[in-house]
N, C-alpha and C positions, 0 to 999 in steps of 0.2 A: 504493499499499500504506499502510496506517495505520502510525502510529509503533510500535505494539505488533507488526508484523509481519503482521498477520492482513487477508487481502485484503477488499475490499469486495463485499458481495454483488452480483450483477449480471453483464451481459454488456455486454463491451468489443467494438465492429466497428472493425477498422482496414481503409480504404479505400487501396491504394497508388497513387503515382504512375505515367504512363506514357503521357501525351497521350491521344488520343481512343481509341488501343486500350485504355487502360486504362479509361476512361469505358463503353463498349461492353462490355467483359468484366465490371464490375461491374453495369451494369445486369441481365446474365443471372444473376450470383449474387443480388442483391437479388429479382430474379423470383423466385426459387427460396425464398431466406429467407422471402418473403412468404408462399407458398404453404403453408410449414410453420407459419405462426403465429408467426414470431419477432419481427416488428417491435415488437409492445407490450410485448416482454421485453426490448428492448435499453435499457441504461443511457446508453451515450454511444457517439457515431461520431466517429472521428478520420481524419482525410484529409489529404493531401498532393498538392501538383501536379494532376495530371488528375483525381486521386480527389478533389479539393476542388471541383471543378467540379459533380459529382454529390451529394457531401454536402453542401453549401451551398444546392442547390438543394432538396434533400431537406429539411434544415431549416427553409427558408423556406416550404416547402409542407405540411408536416408535420401542423398542423392542419386542414387540408383533407382528410387521408385520412378514408374511411369504413371502420371495423373491423366485420366480422362477429362474432358469438360465438366465434369459433374464433381470432379474432384475425388474419384474412386481410383487407388492406387491398383492397376490391372495386374501389378507382379506382386501383390504383397505374399501370395502364397509361396512362390516360387523364390522370392528375394529374402523372404523374414520367414514365415510359418515353418517351411521344410526344414532349412539348415538349423533352426533352434531346436525343433523336436527331433532330429537328427543327432542333436547333441545330448537331448534327453535320453537317449538310449543306452546310456552308460551311467553307471554308479560311480559318482565323483566322490563324495563325502569318505566313505570306508577306505578308498584306494588312497585318499589323502592323511587321514588319521592313522592307519595302522602302519605304514613306512616311515611316517613323521614321530611316532612313538618308539618305534624298534632303533631306527638309524640314528645314531647318534650326529649333532651338528645339522640334522634336518627337520624342519619345521612343517607342521602340516599345511600351514597358509602357503608356504611356498609351493608345494604340491599342488595345490589348489589353484593357484595363480599359472602353474605351467600347464595344467588341464585346460584354463580359459585361453590361455595365449596358443595351445595346439591345436585346440578343438573349434575355436570361435574366431577370436580378435587377431590371432597372428603377430605380427610387430607394432601394431598401432597403438598409438598414445592418446592421450586426450586431447592432442592437439589435431586428431584425426576426425574427432566427432564433427558435425554438419555443422556449420554456422553462417548458412547463405541467408540473406536479408529476406525475410519473410518468412522463413522456416522456422521451425519451433527450437528452442534452446534445449539441451539435456543437462540435468543434473543429477549426480549421483551421491548419495550419502553413506557416510559411515558414522560411527559414534568414536568419541576419543576419549581414552582411559584416563587421561591427564586432566583435561577440564571439565570432563562430564559434558560438555555440550556435543551439537552434532559439526561434522565437517562435510562440506559442501566441494564437490570436485567436478568442475567444468572445464570447456576448452578456454574459457577466458581466464580462470583462475581457481586455485584451491585457496578454503579459506576456512579457520575457526575464527567465530566472530570475537571470540576471548582473547584471540593472539593477534591475529590480523589475515595477510593473503598474501598469495604468490603468484605474480601473472605469468600467463601463458605456460601452465606446467607440462613439464616433458614426462610426464610418469604414464608408463605402459597401461594401458585400457584394461588390460589382464589384472594388474596389479590392484588398479582402483577398483574393478570389480570384486575383486579376492577379498579386499579390505570391508568392502560393503556388505558381503555375504558371510563373512569370517564369523559364524554363531559361537559363542563360547559355551564350553569351557576348550572343546576339541580343537577347534579351527583358527583360535585367536591366541593372543593379538597377533596383528600384523602391523610390521615397521615400514613406514615409509621415510627416507632419510631426506632432509632437507637440509639446504646451508642457511645459517642463521642470516646472512645479507641479502637472501632474497626476499625476506618476509618485509612486507609493508604495512602501515596501520592506514586503518581507513580515513579516506578524506573525501570530504563532498566537495571540494575543489576541483577534482579528477573528474571531470564527466565522463569519461568512458565507463568509470566503474562507479561513480556517485549511484546510477540507478540501480546496480544491482548490491549494493552494500548495505549492512544494516545499520548505517549511520555512523556517528563517532563514539568510539569505545573509550570508556573513561580510563585512564592511566592507572596501572597497578602493578604489582608485581609481576603478573604474568604476562605483561606487555613488555618486561624489559628483561627477564631471565631468559638467556640464551637456550636454557635446556628445552623448552619450550618449542623454538626453534631449529633444533640440530634434527628431531626427527619427530614423527608423529606415531603414538602408539593406538592402533585403530582397532574397532570390535564391529560387530554387524550393525549396520544404521538402523535396523529393528529395534535395537535396544532403547534409542532415544524415541524413536517417532516411527511404529511399524507401518503406518499409512504413507508415509513420504508426504505428509499435508504441510509442514512446517514452509515450505517455499511458497505455496499456491494458494493457501487459504486465505491470507490475508491480503493477497497481491492481486489477483485477476477477478474480473466481473463476472467469471463464470468458472467453475470447477467441477470438474469429475474425478471421482475416486473410483477404482477397480481396487477393492478391498478381499484378497484370498488369505487375509490372517485367520488361523485357527480361531475360532470362539472358545470362549472359556467352558468348559462342561462341568455342569451340575452333577453330584456325587452323593447320594444319600448315606451311603457308608465307606469314606474314604481308607479302604483296607490297607492299602500299601502304605498310606501316610501315618496309619497306626502302627505300622512296624517297623518301619525305615526312617532313620532321620534324613537321609539323601531325599528320598521321597517328600518327606513333611516341608524340607527346604525349597525342593522344587515347586510344590503346590503354593508354598507362601509367594514365593517369586511371581508363578503364575497369575495368582490374585492382584499383586502390584501392578504388573504388566497390564492386566485387563483393567484395572481402574483407571490407568493412564489412557489407554484407548478409549474407553468410553468417555472419559472427559473431552477428548478431542472429537468423538463423534456427536456428544451433546452440541458442543460449540459448532460445528460445521452443519448440523441439522437447524439449530437455531439460525443461521444465516441463511439458510434456504427458506425458514418459515417467515421469517422477517422480511425477506426481498432484498438483504444487502449483497447476496450474491445469488447469481443464476446457477443453475448446474443439476447434477443427479450422482447418488452415491450407490452403488451395488455391492454387495458382500457375499462372500460363498456361502455364511452360514445364514442369509436372509432369507425368509420364506417370500418366494414369489407372490404368493396369493395377497401379500399385504399392499403391493403397488395398486390394487382394486381396479384394474383396468377396466374391467366391464361395467363397474358402479360408474366410473368415471365417462362413459362411453366412448372406449377407447378400443374394444374390441376383446379377445380373449388373450391370456398369455400363452406362450407357446408350448406351456405343460403346468399342469397343477402340481403342488407341492405331494412330495410321495417319499417313499422309502430310500428310493435311489437318489433324490435330490439331497435329502435329509442326511444321508450318509457321508456326501462328498466331503464335507468339513471337517471329517474325523480322519481323511489321510494324513499321515503324520509328516512333520515339516523336516523332511530330508531333503539331500542333493542324491537321489537315489530313482534308479530306473523304476518307473511303473509298469504295471501289465497294460498291454494294447486299449482294453476295455475302458480301463480307470482312466488313461490320457484322453481317448475319446469324449467319455462322459465329462472331464473336466472341461475341456474346450466346449463342448455344448452347452453346459451350464453356465460358462462365463458369457457365451453368445447369448443365452436365453436371458439371463439376469440383465444383461446391458439392454437388449431389445426391451425389456419391460421397462427399466428405468427411463430411459430415452422416450419411449411413447407416452409415458406416463408425466414426465416433466418437460419435455424440449420437443417433440413432435408434434403435428397437428393430429385431432382426433381421427384423421381419414387414414391415417399411417397403418399399413398391415404389418403382421408379423413376419420375422424372416424364416429362412429356412436353414435345417440342421447344418453345420459343416461335416457333420459325419451321419448322415440319414441312417446307417446301419447301425448306429448305436444313439438312437433318439429315444431321450429321455421319458418320452411319453408312451413308449411302446410298453404293451402289457407285460412282455418277456423279458424287461430289463431286470437285471439283478442287483441289488444293492451291494455297495463296495463291503468286502470283509477286509477291516483292519487288523492288521496282526501286532 
């Protein structure tokens, strides 16, 4: 938001974390947004964790998208969807953790970065992200163990608002994404080394960066201690903000949120927590994280309700019937809530290969929820529902089977 309190015109899209589950869900969401011609209208795409894998790849390949006169990228499936889904055909986290634990001097995060480099990003750096005028900006978020805040990585700069920023960082894209998705404790922390002299303080007199800054940061010990500027110790961006909302929700006049974060599950008798201190701590941390997410969602929904911002939210655990499409004269949703749709949010947050059926279900569910959210809040009442990306795994098929989560 500008200093005068007026939001910037444009659309901000937030892609949440959630491992491979989130990537597949977002692939379906982007499929629908592309069909609607939304891609050329996007101003910025903000992402964390699993969402950053897709967001960064989209930013790397954006210039190669071929748009029709209606703003539809005709090669979305070939250029974005298929390569990313091919990457998801391998388990990443286990093969990163095991050698990292066994081999001396090898960190799991280094192996994770190697996987991303080999199978998705090659030698690309943040400087290879798209920045053509009129195209969306791409923001990748990690969390700093040093300052407790978010660290934003873009083509223009790397920034921790408590420390400052580095212009035009030459950081490998695979490393930036690995830091964003380095879930603790096994895959983190990731160290990104920097030179103290490359850091700058925020200054509103620098027009190129003032628009993207958080404003003037008060002087303090963290601003003068070189230890903060010699290297960044980073963990999963979802630790600070798993919905990647920080960048877009107070900034743009329209905000779309694709949230594939696993909802907090109620347990009438928490058996494991009763027996194990590890599970008790994990359950308590889950409650803390859920409260932070819930507060952000409430604030976002308040923006929508009061008209401060336009847009739509769709979450993997949301009941599609809650959009009340028929009640508002907008036809029927693509599927009614059922055992299959309710089971998808229970797929574990892992960087692990999923069965083909689960992959197709997640893509279809992301597509269907985006379809419902957009028809309910952004499209005219005459808009018709879409068609399943994977019709052979249609979620409204009576033969569809609920996902079994191991």
